[in-house]
All heavy atoms as an XYZ file, in Angstrom:
881
protein
N       0.841     -1.178      0.000
C       0.000      0.000      0.000
C       0.883      1.236      0.000
O       1.820      1.327      0.792
C      -0.891      0.010      1.230
C      -1.765     -1.225      1.321
O      -2.163     -1.783      0.317
N      -2.059     -1.647      2.524
N       0.578      2.167     -0.877
C       1.392      3.375     -1.000
C       0.507      4.597     -1.176
O      -0.490      4.541     -1.896
C       2.329      3.266     -2.223
O       3.160      2.120     -2.079
C       3.190      4.498     -2.366
N       0.905      5.675     -0.516
C       0.269      6.976     -0.720
C       1.394      7.984     -0.912
O       2.234      8.159     -0.030
C      -0.609      7.392      0.473
C      -1.706      6.359      0.725
C      -1.200      8.785      0.238
C      -2.476      6.586      2.001
N       1.438      8.613     -2.081
C       2.453      9.631     -2.379
C       1.740     10.973     -2.529
O       0.854     11.126     -3.367
C       3.199      9.287     -3.660
C       4.250     10.313     -4.038
C       4.946      9.905     -5.333
C       5.911     10.960     -5.802
N       6.510     10.600     -7.099
N       2.151     11.932     -1.705
C       1.526     13.253     -1.699
C       2.536     14.280     -2.183
O       3.686     14.281     -1.750
C       1.031     13.613     -0.282
C      -0.014     12.587      0.177
C       0.469     15.020     -0.250
C      -0.460     12.768      1.599
N       2.124     15.164     -3.089
C       2.979     16.217     -3.626
C       2.597     17.553     -3.010
O       1.427     17.900     -2.941
C       2.847     16.279     -5.164
O       3.216     15.005     -5.701
C       3.743     17.356     -5.745
N       3.619     18.310     -2.558
C       3.417     19.639     -1.982
C       3.458     20.676     -3.093
O       4.248     20.547     -4.019
C       4.588     19.991     -1.073
C       4.596     19.340      0.261
C       4.506     17.976      0.415
C       4.739     20.127      1.389
C       4.545     17.395      1.653
C       4.788     19.558      2.637
C       4.686     18.188      2.776
N       2.696     21.721     -2.964
C       2.764     22.826     -3.906
C       2.364     24.122     -3.224
O       1.868     24.122     -2.105
N       2.600     25.220     -3.899
C       2.186     26.518     -3.393
C       3.355     27.426     -3.081
O       4.502     27.008     -3.012
N       3.032     28.692     -2.864
C       4.075     29.701     -2.642
C       4.670     29.654     -1.238
O       5.687     30.280     -0.980
C       3.493     31.102     -2.903
O       2.422     31.357     -2.009
N       4.070     28.908     -0.309
C       4.562     28.852      1.068
C       5.767     27.929      1.234
O       6.429     27.960      2.257
C       3.451     28.404      2.010
N       6.046     27.107      0.231
C       7.168     26.184      0.341
C       8.190     26.472     -0.749
O       7.887     27.056     -1.776
C       6.702     24.715      0.265
C       6.041     24.434     -1.086
C       5.783     24.387      1.408
C       5.771     22.991     -1.323
N       9.419     26.060     -0.493
C      10.462     26.222     -1.510
C      11.522     25.161     -1.289
O      11.598     24.530     -0.237
C      11.092     27.611     -1.443
O      12.012     27.680     -0.369
N      12.355     24.987     -2.279
C      13.444     24.031     -2.171
C      14.366     24.403     -1.015
O      14.811     23.568     -0.256
C      14.232     23.976     -3.487
C      15.494     23.148     -3.361
C      15.412     21.768     -3.238
C      16.744     23.744     -3.336
C      16.551     20.998     -3.098
C      17.880     22.978     -3.201
C      17.786     21.611     -3.084
O      18.906     20.854     -2.942
N      14.624     25.682     -0.836
C      15.604     26.155      0.143
C      15.183     25.937      1.588
O      16.030     25.815      2.460
C      15.881     27.642     -0.092
N      13.877     25.888      1.875
C      13.453     25.822      3.270
C      13.080     24.426      3.751
O      12.745     24.254      4.904
C      12.269     26.777      3.528
O      11.211     26.426      2.648
C      12.670     28.213      3.313
N      13.131     23.421      2.905
C      12.799     22.055      3.318
C      14.015     21.346      3.888
O      15.057     21.968      4.048
N      13.955     20.081      4.238
C      12.773     19.240      4.074
C      11.707     19.554      5.115
O      11.982     20.127      6.152
C      13.307     17.819      4.274
C      14.491     17.988      5.152
C      15.076     19.328      4.799
N      10.504     19.153      4.790
C       9.360     19.365      5.661
C       8.992     18.039      6.315
O       9.364     16.981      5.840
C       8.179     19.909      4.855
C       8.517     21.187      4.147
C       8.912     21.200      2.823
C       8.482     22.392      4.832
C       9.252     22.383      2.189
C       8.821     23.580      4.203
C       9.206     23.563      2.875
O       9.539     24.733      2.258
N       8.249     18.106      7.394
C       7.762     16.904      8.060
C       6.270     16.801      7.812
O       5.532     17.765      7.989
C       8.062     16.941      9.565
C       9.569     16.920      9.788
C       7.376     15.780     10.273
C       9.973     17.129     11.225
N       5.844     15.649      7.378
C       4.434     15.410      7.110
C       4.013     14.181      7.896
O       4.749     13.202      7.972
C       4.224     15.181      5.609
C       2.804     15.235      5.097
C       2.258     16.649      5.193
C       2.750     14.772      3.655
N       2.852     14.235      8.519
C       2.309     13.106      9.262
C       1.045     12.624      8.582
O       0.160     13.423      8.280
C       1.941     13.520     10.694
C       3.156     13.880     11.500
O       3.866     13.017     11.970
N       3.398     15.170     11.662
N       0.964     11.332      8.339
C      -0.263     10.710      7.867
C      -0.888     10.050      9.090
O      -0.268      9.193      9.724
C       0.040      9.662      6.793
C      -1.165      8.989      6.155
C      -1.926      9.990      5.292
C      -0.740      7.793      5.332
N      -2.091     10.496      9.463
C      -2.734     10.028     10.686
C      -3.969      9.199     10.377
O      -4.739      9.540      9.477
C      -3.170     11.227     11.543
C      -2.100     12.234     11.916
C      -2.726     13.433     12.600
C      -1.063     11.587     12.808
N      -4.165      8.140     11.137
C      -5.405      7.385     11.094
C      -6.486      8.315     11.644
O      -6.379      8.801     12.772
C      -5.255      6.136     11.957
C      -6.485      5.257     11.936
O      -7.605      5.793     12.073
O      -6.317      4.039     11.819
N      -7.510      8.598     10.876
C      -8.527      9.580     11.272
C      -9.295      9.159     12.522
O      -9.786     10.011     13.256
C      -9.498      9.835     10.121
N      -9.379      7.876     12.793
C     -10.155      7.441     13.955
C      -9.330      7.382     15.237
O      -9.879      7.489     16.326
C     -10.800      6.079     13.686
O      -9.811      5.114     13.420
N      -7.995      7.233     15.145
C      -7.169      7.098     16.347
C      -6.141      8.216     16.515
O      -5.529      8.342     17.567
C      -6.402      5.768     16.325
O      -5.463      5.797     15.242
C      -7.341      4.584     16.203
N      -5.909      8.994     15.467
C      -4.860     10.028     15.423
C      -3.451      9.463     15.548
O      -2.496     10.203     15.728
C      -5.074     11.122     16.471
C      -6.125     12.108     16.021
O      -6.294     12.347     14.829
N      -6.835     12.672     16.956
N      -3.286      8.147     15.468
C      -1.943      7.574     15.436
C      -1.449      7.629     13.996
O      -2.237      7.651     13.061
C      -1.951      6.137     15.952
O      -2.756      5.317     15.127
N      -0.150      7.687     13.816
C       0.290      7.829     12.448
C       1.750      7.586     12.204
O       2.489      7.135     13.067
N       2.123      7.940     10.997
C       3.477      7.771     10.497
C       4.019      9.160     10.175
O       3.378      9.930      9.468
C       3.478      6.953      9.192
C       2.684      5.658      9.360
C       4.883      6.682      8.719
C       2.312      5.024      8.036
N       5.197      9.482     10.698
C       5.839     10.758     10.367
C       6.872     10.496      9.285
O       7.651      9.566      9.371
C       6.536     11.327     11.595
C       7.291     12.615     11.308
C       7.903     13.188     12.569
O       7.203     13.410     13.536
N       9.199     13.399     12.547
N       6.866     11.325      8.262
C       7.779     11.157      7.138
C       8.422     12.490      6.793
O       7.748     13.511      6.728
C       7.023     10.620      5.892
C       7.905     10.621      4.676
C       6.497      9.220      6.156
N       9.733     12.492      6.606
C      10.396     13.666      6.055
C      10.170     13.654      4.558
O      10.283     12.619      3.915
C      11.899     13.648      6.346
C      12.200     14.008      7.773
O      11.531     14.844      8.357
N      13.191     13.371      8.346
N       9.864     14.789      4.020
C       9.587     14.875      2.591
C      10.888     14.835      1.795
O      11.963     15.071      2.311
C       8.814     16.170      2.285
O       9.564     17.270      2.788
C       7.450     16.140      2.934
N      10.749     14.552      0.524
C      11.893     14.447     -0.376
C      11.747     15.446     -1.521
O      10.651     15.634     -2.038
C      11.980     13.034     -0.964
C      12.122     11.946      0.073
C      13.429     12.038      0.812
O      14.483     12.244      0.226
N      13.381     11.891      2.123
N      12.845     16.052     -1.918
C      12.855     16.958     -3.059
C      12.964     16.125     -4.330
O      13.896     15.350     -4.503
C      14.028     17.918     -2.957
C      14.154     18.859     -4.109
C      15.156     18.873     -5.034
C      13.279     19.923     -4.476
N      14.947     19.869     -5.954
C      13.795     20.537     -5.633
C      12.089     20.407     -3.946
C      13.176     21.610     -6.253
C      11.482     21.481     -4.578
C      12.027     22.072     -5.702
N      12.001     16.235     -5.222
C      11.993     15.541     -6.503
C      12.599     16.480     -7.536
O      11.930     17.375     -8.046
C      10.559     15.159     -6.862
C      10.450     14.438     -8.195
O      11.401     14.475     -8.997
O       9.393     13.847     -8.446
N      13.895     16.305     -7.814
C      14.596     17.222     -8.720
C      14.066     17.160    -10.142
O      14.109     18.151    -10.856
C      16.087     16.932     -8.699
C      16.716     17.287     -7.380
C      18.214     17.066     -7.376
O      18.737     16.215     -8.081
N      18.912     17.840     -6.576
N      13.559     16.011    -10.566
C      13.042     15.894    -11.936
C      11.819     16.766    -12.161
O      11.625     17.297    -13.244
C      12.700     14.441    -12.261
C      13.923     13.562    -12.302
O      15.011     14.015    -12.643
N      13.762     12.316    -11.923
N      10.983     16.890    -11.128
C       9.740     17.645    -11.276
C       9.711     18.930    -10.466
O       8.713     19.639    -10.464
C       8.546     16.765    -10.889
C       8.428     15.569    -11.794
O       8.433     15.706    -13.007
N       8.354     14.389    -11.219
N      10.803     19.229     -9.752
C      10.918     20.434     -8.915
C       9.763     20.563     -7.922
O       9.144     21.621     -7.805
C      11.025     21.687     -9.782
O      12.175     21.628    -10.581
N       9.470     19.484     -7.217
C       8.415     19.477     -6.201
C       8.873     18.684     -4.982
O       9.777     17.864     -5.056
C       7.096     18.856     -6.727
C       6.495     19.701     -7.835
C       7.294     17.421     -7.181
N       8.236     18.961     -3.853
C       8.427     18.177     -2.643
C       7.394     17.058     -2.629
O       6.232     17.268     -2.959
C       8.220     19.044     -1.401
C       9.360     19.953     -1.120
C       9.449     21.277     -1.433
C      10.589     19.617     -0.489
N      10.654     21.782     -1.020
C      11.372     20.781     -0.432
C      11.105     18.438      0.044
C      12.635     20.810      0.128
C      12.372     18.456      0.608
C      13.128     19.632      0.650
N       7.808     15.843     -2.235
C       6.876     14.731     -2.122
C       7.091     13.999     -0.795
O       8.166     14.069     -0.205
C       7.045     13.707     -3.263
O       8.349     13.143     -3.200
C       6.807     14.344     -4.614
N       6.058     13.326     -0.342
C       6.135     12.446      0.827
C       5.452     11.143      0.449
O       4.347     11.159     -0.101
C       5.443     13.072      2.026
N       6.111     10.023      0.718
C       5.542      8.719      0.397
C       5.342      7.926      1.680
O       6.265      7.794      2.480
C       6.452      7.949     -0.572
O       6.629      8.723     -1.757
C       5.849      6.603     -0.938
N       4.145      7.419      1.873
C       3.781      6.625      3.035
C       3.463      5.209      2.593
O       2.964      5.004      1.490
C       2.526      7.196      3.711
C       2.679      8.612      4.172
C       2.310      9.667      3.359
C       3.185      8.887      5.436
C       2.436     10.973      3.782
C       3.319     10.199      5.866
C       2.949     11.232      5.050
N       3.709      4.267      3.453
C       3.358      2.873      3.197
C       2.538      2.324      4.366
O       3.024      1.496      5.136
C       4.616      2.034      2.960
C       5.405      2.523      1.782
O       6.419      3.166      1.933
N       4.915      2.248      0.597
N       1.293      2.793      4.516
C       0.478      2.342      5.644
C       0.137      0.864      5.509
O      -0.113      0.377      4.410
C      -0.773      3.212      5.556
C      -0.842      3.649      4.143
C       0.576      3.712      3.639
N       0.141      0.169      6.615
C      -0.148     -1.261      6.630
C      -1.498     -1.506      7.306
O      -1.569     -1.674      8.511
C       0.968     -2.020      7.360
C       2.329     -1.827      6.747
C       2.381     -2.285      5.303
O       1.983     -3.401      4.985
N       2.863     -1.429      4.414
N      -2.546     -1.460      6.538
C      -3.895     -1.686      7.044
C      -4.560     -2.785      6.244
O      -4.328     -2.913      5.041
C      -4.750     -0.415      6.919
C      -4.362      0.678      7.862
C      -3.557      1.722      7.439
C      -4.800      0.666      9.175
C      -3.186      2.741      8.310
C      -4.436      1.681     10.053
C      -3.634      2.705      9.615
O      -3.265      3.706     10.479
N      -5.405     -3.536      6.896
C      -6.261     -4.489      6.215
C      -7.656     -3.886      6.187
O      -8.205     -3.530      7.236
C      -6.291     -5.845      6.953
O      -4.960     -6.357      6.994
C      -7.208     -6.829      6.240
N      -8.194     -3.741      4.998
C      -9.510     -3.132      4.829
C     -10.412     -4.170      4.156
O     -10.075     -4.689      3.093
C      -9.427     -1.851      3.967
C      -8.456     -0.868      4.630
C     -10.805     -1.237      3.787
C      -8.107      0.315      3.769
N     -11.512     -4.468      4.776
C     -12.438     -5.464      4.240
C     -13.242     -4.886      3.076
O     -13.442     -3.670      2.991
C     -13.406     -5.918      5.337
O     -12.697     -6.473      6.413
N     -13.704     -5.773      2.206
C     -14.522     -5.349      1.061
C     -15.731     -4.557      1.543
O     -16.353     -4.904      2.542
C     -14.980     -6.565      0.275
N     -16.001     -3.450      0.856
C     -17.151     -2.629      1.172
C     -16.933     -1.637      2.305
O     -17.855     -0.939      2.697
N     -15.711     -1.573      2.846
C     -15.418     -0.621      3.921
C     -14.431      0.423      3.419
O     -13.848      0.290      2.344
C     -14.833     -1.327      5.160
O     -13.584     -1.928      4.810
C     -15.779     -2.392      5.688
N     -14.247      1.470      4.209
C     -13.317      2.532      3.842
C     -12.340      2.780      4.988
O     -12.572      2.368      6.119
C     -14.065      3.846      3.545
O     -14.770      4.247      4.716
C     -15.037      3.680      2.387
N     -11.272      3.473      4.683
C     -10.288      3.888      5.687
C     -10.009      5.358      5.451
O      -9.722      5.769      4.329
C      -8.998      3.077      5.556
C      -8.000      3.342      6.632
C      -8.517      2.825      7.950
C      -7.523      3.044      9.047
N      -8.101      2.756     10.353
N     -10.080      6.171      6.494
C      -9.855      7.614      6.368
C      -8.553      8.002      7.053
O      -8.205      7.463      8.101
C     -11.004      8.388      7.010
O     -12.201      8.141      6.332
N      -7.873      8.963      6.440
C      -6.626      9.480      6.972
C      -6.701     10.995      7.080
O      -7.467     11.642      6.375
C      -5.447      9.118      6.052
C      -5.194      7.655      5.946
C      -5.674      6.928      4.881
C      -4.443      6.999      6.912
C      -5.439      5.573      4.774
C      -4.207      5.646      6.817
C      -4.700      4.931      5.743
N      -5.885     11.552      7.960
C      -5.679     12.996      8.051
C      -4.208     13.257      7.767
O      -3.364     12.383      7.964
C      -5.988     13.508      9.456
C      -7.406     13.376      9.899
C      -7.615     14.131     11.204
C      -7.785     13.211     12.357
N      -8.047     13.898     13.625
N      -3.919     14.454      7.321
C      -2.541     14.856      7.062
C      -2.232     16.056      7.945
O      -3.029     16.992      8.036
C      -2.340     15.224      5.578
C      -0.922     15.666      5.321
C      -2.696     14.043      4.689
N      -1.073     16.022      8.613
C      -0.647     17.145      9.451
C       0.802     17.467      9.112
O       1.617     16.584      8.896
C      -0.764     16.773     10.931
C      -0.331     17.895     11.860
C      -0.562     17.560     13.310
N       0.114     16.321     13.663
C      -0.272     15.529     14.672
N      -1.315     15.840     15.403
N       0.394     14.437     14.940
N       1.112     18.764      9.063
C       2.483     19.190      8.790
C       2.880     20.310      9.733
O       2.033     21.027     10.267
C       2.658     19.631      7.320
O       4.036     19.832      7.054
C       1.885     20.894      7.016
N       4.168     20.451      9.937
C       4.721     21.538     10.742
C       5.027     22.682      9.777
O       5.868     22.558      8.894
C       5.991     21.060     11.437
C       6.649     22.130     12.275
O       6.234     23.307     12.224
O       7.610     21.792     12.981
N       4.366     23.809      9.957
C       4.499     24.918      9.010
C       5.572     25.931      9.403
O       5.692     26.973      8.762
C       3.152     25.634      8.860
O       2.761     26.192     10.094
N       6.398     25.637     10.414
C       7.384     26.626     10.852
C       8.410     26.953      9.767
O       8.973     28.039      9.772
C       8.123     26.175     12.133
O       8.705     24.889     11.912
C       7.172     26.129     13.317
N       8.647     26.060      8.841
C       9.585     26.336      7.760
C       8.957     26.959      6.530
O       9.627     27.214      5.535
N       7.662     27.225      6.578
C       6.981     27.799      5.423
C       7.379     29.256      5.236
O       7.718     29.954      6.182
C       5.466     27.736      5.588
C       4.875     26.368      5.404
C       5.657     25.233      5.303
C       3.509     26.207      5.344
C       5.111     23.977      5.140
C       2.937     24.955      5.183
C       3.741     23.848      5.080
N       7.282     29.703      4.013
C       7.556     31.095      3.674
C       6.306     31.913      3.998
O       5.194     31.492      3.713
C       7.903     31.217      2.170
C       9.192     30.450      1.880
C       8.001     32.668      1.750
C       9.453     30.247      0.412
N       6.500     33.079      4.606
C       5.385     33.973      4.901
C       5.743     35.347      4.354
O       6.377     36.155      5.024
C       5.117     34.032      6.407
C       3.852     34.791      6.729
O       3.105     35.169      5.839
N       3.621     35.029      8.000
N       5.355     35.592      3.112
C       5.645     36.868      2.461
C       4.723     37.966      2.988
O       3.520     37.765      3.100
C       5.473     36.755      0.941
C       6.488     35.807      0.348
O       7.685     35.931      0.600
N       6.018     34.844     -0.425
N       5.299     39.087      3.306
C       4.509     40.219      3.803
C       3.596     40.743      2.708
O       3.971     40.790      1.534
C       5.446     41.321      4.287
N       2.406     41.119      3.080
C       1.433     41.761      2.188
C       1.058     40.924      0.970
O       0.726     41.467     -0.079
C       1.951     43.126      1.732
O       2.215     43.943      2.852
N       1.136     39.616      1.093
C       0.672     38.763     -0.003
C       0.107     37.474      0.571
O       0.470     37.056      1.667
C       1.804     38.459     -0.986
O       2.751     37.608     -0.393
N      -0.756     36.855     -0.168
C      -1.356     35.602      0.252
C      -0.417     34.460     -0.091
O       0.043     34.347     -1.227
C      -2.699     35.414     -0.455
O      -3.274     34.198     -0.073
N      -0.090     33.645      0.897
C       0.761     32.478      0.677
C      -0.133     31.242      0.611
O      -1.116     31.136      1.337
C       1.771     32.347      1.821
C       2.657     33.576      1.911
O       3.401     33.825      0.956
O       2.573     34.296      2.919
N       0.220     30.311     -0.258
C      -0.621     29.137     -0.468
C       0.155     27.856     -0.194
O       1.382     27.813     -0.304
C      -1.158     29.099     -1.909
O      -0.047     29.056     -2.807
C      -2.020     30.307     -2.207
N      -0.577     26.835      0.159
C      -0.017     25.510      0.407
C      -1.062     24.492     -0.029
O      -2.225     24.606      0.330
C       0.302     25.356      1.895
C       0.734     23.979      2.283
C       1.959     23.490      1.887
C      -0.080     23.177      3.054
C       2.369     22.218      2.251
C       0.316     21.906      3.429
C       1.549     21.428      3.033
N      -0.660     23.512     -0.824
C      -1.596     22.491     -1.289
C      -0.934     21.123     -1.265
O       0.272     21.005     -1.489
C      -2.069     22.814     -2.698
N      -1.728     20.107     -0.981
C      -1.305     18.720     -1.042
C      -2.110     18.063     -2.153
O      -3.334     18.165     -2.174
C      -1.576     18.015      0.282
C      -0.859     18.580      1.494
C      -1.371     17.924      2.768
C       0.641     18.405      1.359
N      -1.401     17.393     -3.067
C      -2.058     16.860     -4.254
C      -1.644     15.423     -4.512
O      -0.486     15.054     -4.300
C      -1.689     17.718     -5.489
O      -1.997     19.083     -5.211
C      -2.430     17.280     -6.728
N      -2.573     14.616     -4.969
C      -2.285     13.296     -5.529
C      -2.179     13.535     -7.032
O      -3.143     13.946     -7.675
C      -3.408     12.282     -5.206
C      -3.630     12.157     -3.703
C      -3.119     10.944     -5.865
C      -2.481     11.589     -2.922
N      -0.984     13.318     -7.586
C      -0.711     13.736     -8.964
C      -1.014     12.683    -10.037
O      -1.401     13.035    -11.141
C       0.752     14.160     -9.098
C       1.114     15.357     -8.252
S       0.212     16.849     -8.683
C       0.938     17.241    -10.249
N      -0.796     11.390     -9.736
C      -0.947     10.392    -10.805
C      -1.579      9.109    -10.286
O      -1.726      8.904     -9.075
C       0.411     10.082    -11.444
O       1.238      9.405    -10.532
N      -1.934      8.228    -11.206
C      -2.650      6.999    -10.860
C      -1.856      6.111     -9.901
O      -2.433      5.443     -9.058
C      -2.990      6.192    -12.132
O      -1.779      5.899    -12.832
C      -3.928      6.971    -13.026
N      -0.547      6.112     -9.986
C       0.278      5.276     -9.126
C       0.583      5.883     -7.770
O       1.225      5.249     -6.929
N       0.111      7.102     -7.515
C       0.397      7.749     -6.232
C      -0.408      7.152     -5.078
O      -0.062      7.349     -3.918
C       0.140      9.256     -6.310
C       1.234      9.976     -7.093
O       2.206      9.323     -7.507
O       1.103     11.198     -7.271
N      -1.478      6.459     -5.367
C      -2.207      5.690     -4.358
C      -2.359      4.285     -4.928
O      -2.903      4.100     -6.007
C      -3.608      6.293     -4.065
C      -4.390      5.412     -3.098
C      -3.470      7.707     -3.526
N      -1.807      3.306     -4.190
C      -1.920      1.924     -4.668
C      -2.179      0.998     -3.494
O      -1.865      1.315     -2.347
C      -0.658      1.498     -5.420
O       0.454      1.483     -4.548
N      -2.775     -0.141     -3.780
C      -3.082     -1.137     -2.758
C      -3.117     -2.512     -3.391
O      -3.197     -2.648     -4.600
C      -4.416     -0.814     -2.078
C      -5.592     -0.885     -3.011
C      -6.413     -1.949     -3.228
C      -6.054      0.153     -3.879
N      -7.362     -1.648     -4.168
C      -7.164     -0.351     -4.584
C      -5.647      1.467     -4.137
C      -7.863      0.397     -5.522
C      -6.345      2.214     -5.071
C      -7.440      1.679     -5.746
N      -3.028     -3.529     -2.542
C      -3.098     -4.907     -3.015
C      -4.265     -5.608     -2.334
O      -4.675     -5.236     -1.244
C      -1.804     -5.684     -2.708
O      -1.691     -5.820     -1.302
C      -0.586     -4.978     -3.257
N      -4.771     -6.632     -3.006
C      -5.837     -7.438     -2.407
C      -5.452     -8.910     -2.349
O      -6.282     -9.775     -2.158
C      -7.145     -7.255     -3.164
C      -7.123     -7.899     -4.540
O      -6.055     -8.380     -4.978
O      -8.183     -7.932     -5.188
N      -4.189     -9.187     -2.508
C      -3.723    -10.567     -2.512
C      -3.653    -11.163     -3.899
O      -2.933    -12.125     -4.137
N      -4.413    -10.603     -4.859
C      -4.374    -11.128     -6.227
C      -3.694    -10.172     -7.189
O      -3.402    -10.537     -8.316
C      -5.795    -11.414     -6.724
O      -6.530    -10.216     -6.829
N      -3.434     -8.931     -6.752
C      -2.790     -7.958     -7.621
C      -2.672     -6.612     -6.933
O      -3.160     -6.413     -5.825
N      -1.996     -5.687     -7.622
C      -1.831     -4.323     -7.119
C      -2.675     -3.393     -7.967
O      -2.702     -3.515     -9.188
C      -0.345     -3.903     -7.177
O       0.407     -4.806     -6.376
C      -0.147     -2.491     -6.668
N      -3.356     -2.482     -7.316
C      -4.287     -1.588     -7.992
C      -3.961     -0.138     -7.682
O      -3.368      0.161     -6.649
C      -5.726     -1.899     -7.560
C      -6.097     -3.331     -7.777
C      -5.930     -4.259     -6.764
C      -6.583     -3.753     -8.995
C      -6.249     -5.593     -6.954
C      -6.906     -5.084     -9.204
C      -6.740     -6.010     -8.168
N      -4.364      0.759     -8.580
C      -4.165      2.187     -8.387
C      -5.440      2.939     -8.711
O      -6.492      2.347     -8.944
N      -5.320      4.229     -8.723
C      -6.469      5.076     -9.011
C      -6.767      5.102    -10.509
O      -5.850      5.023    -11.330
C      -6.190      6.505     -8.543
C      -5.974      6.686     -7.050
C      -5.500      8.104     -6.759
C      -7.250      6.383     -6.292
N      -8.024      5.283    -10.884
C      -8.339      5.456    -12.304
C      -7.837      6.816    -12.789
O      -7.812      7.791    -12.032
C      -9.867      5.372    -12.359
C     -10.344      5.576    -10.967
C      -9.220      5.246    -10.048
N      -7.451      6.883    -14.035
C      -6.892      8.119    -14.587
C      -7.904      9.266    -14.601
O      -7.513     10.430    -14.668
C      -6.356      7.880    -15.998
O      -7.398      7.431    -16.840
N      -9.172      8.967    -14.501
C     -10.203     10.004    -14.528
C     -10.277     10.821    -13.237
O     -10.933     11.854    -13.204
C     -11.587      9.384    -14.793
O     -11.824      8.361    -13.812
C     -11.654      8.794    -16.188
N      -9.615     10.375    -12.167
C      -9.719     11.101    -10.898
C      -8.462     11.871    -10.515
O      -8.454     12.586     -9.521
C     -10.106     10.165     -9.722
C     -11.435      9.493     -9.996
C      -9.025      9.154     -9.423
N      -7.395     11.718    -11.267
C      -6.144     12.413    -10.932
C      -5.823     13.476    -11.969
O      -6.178     13.324    -13.122
C      -4.956     11.429    -10.797
C      -5.124     10.575     -9.573
C      -4.777     10.590    -12.043
N      -5.157     14.545    -11.584
C      -4.765     14.881    -10.219
C      -5.955     15.399     -9.414
O      -6.927     15.888     -9.979
C      -3.732     15.982    -10.402
C      -4.124     16.664    -11.668
C      -4.722     15.582    -12.533
N      -5.846     15.280     -8.079
C      -6.846     15.897     -7.209
C      -6.176     16.462     -5.965
O      -5.143     15.968     -5.519
C      -7.996     14.946     -6.853
C      -7.620     13.785     -5.974
C      -7.657     13.893     -4.590
C      -7.257     12.569     -6.538
C      -7.329     12.820     -3.787
C      -6.929     11.486     -5.737
C      -6.960     11.610     -4.359
N      -6.761     17.531     -5.441
C      -6.211     18.218     -4.279
C      -6.751     17.576     -3.012
O      -7.964     17.453     -2.840
C      -6.570     19.716     -4.314
O      -6.031     20.270     -5.525
C      -6.002     20.454     -3.121
N      -5.832     17.182     -2.128
C      -6.196     16.608     -0.841
C      -6.578     17.723      0.114
O      -7.574     17.659      0.815
C      -5.028     15.787     -0.265
C      -5.336     15.285      1.132
C      -4.649     14.640     -1.200
N      -5.772     18.774      0.126
C      -6.014     19.913      1.006
C      -5.336     21.144      0.413
O      -4.288     21.046     -0.201
C      -5.434     19.619      2.390
O      -5.657     20.693      3.271
N      -5.945     22.290      0.645
C      -5.386     23.537      0.148
C      -5.678     24.647      1.154
O      -6.801     24.739      1.646
C      -5.993     23.882     -1.208
O      -5.475     25.087     -1.688
N      -4.677     25.480      1.446
C      -4.839     26.578      2.401
C      -4.172     27.823      1.843
O      -3.162     27.739      1.164
C      -4.151     26.284      3.742
C      -4.966     26.767      4.904
C      -3.731     24.878      3.929
N      -4.750     28.959      2.157
C      -4.134     30.251      1.840
C      -4.137     31.066      3.116
O      -5.089     31.029      3.887
C      -4.899     30.978      0.745
N      -3.043     31.803      3.364
C      -2.969     32.626      4.563
C      -2.177     33.873      4.294
O      -1.433     33.952      3.321
C      -2.376     31.829      5.748
C      -0.982     31.314      5.501
C       0.116     32.050      5.891
C      -0.766     30.101      4.874
C       1.402     31.585      5.659
C       0.501     29.626      4.642
C       1.586     30.369      5.047
O       2.851     29.904      4.813
N      -2.319     34.870      5.145
C      -1.638     36.161      4.996
C      -0.482     36.220      5.946
O      -0.554     35.897      7.076
C      -2.619     37.299      5.297
C      -2.014     38.665      5.175
C      -1.678     39.049      3.747
O      -2.354     38.655      2.833
N      -0.624     39.795      3.555
């Protein structure tokens, strides 16, 4: 199981990372902390998680994302933005014992969360 999240927006930059991102189980708030990685090929920050959950057919699993924003850029007199995005079909994958599956191409990219602040 893999979840790869891409950071974007004016609040982050190559110079101020790496950033810390937490993927939390929405029901327990327990989670995995991951330092993000600079993807030089695409000039973006990414975080990859490998949560180990068993999910039964017909059920869902919810996660929350938390980050420490102390390293974010805060430009005076302008709105700074921060977004978390799932960029491609392989950024979320899972197995069911018979194969590995990903997202359909019709749903990506999509924004997980987006914030703007002054």
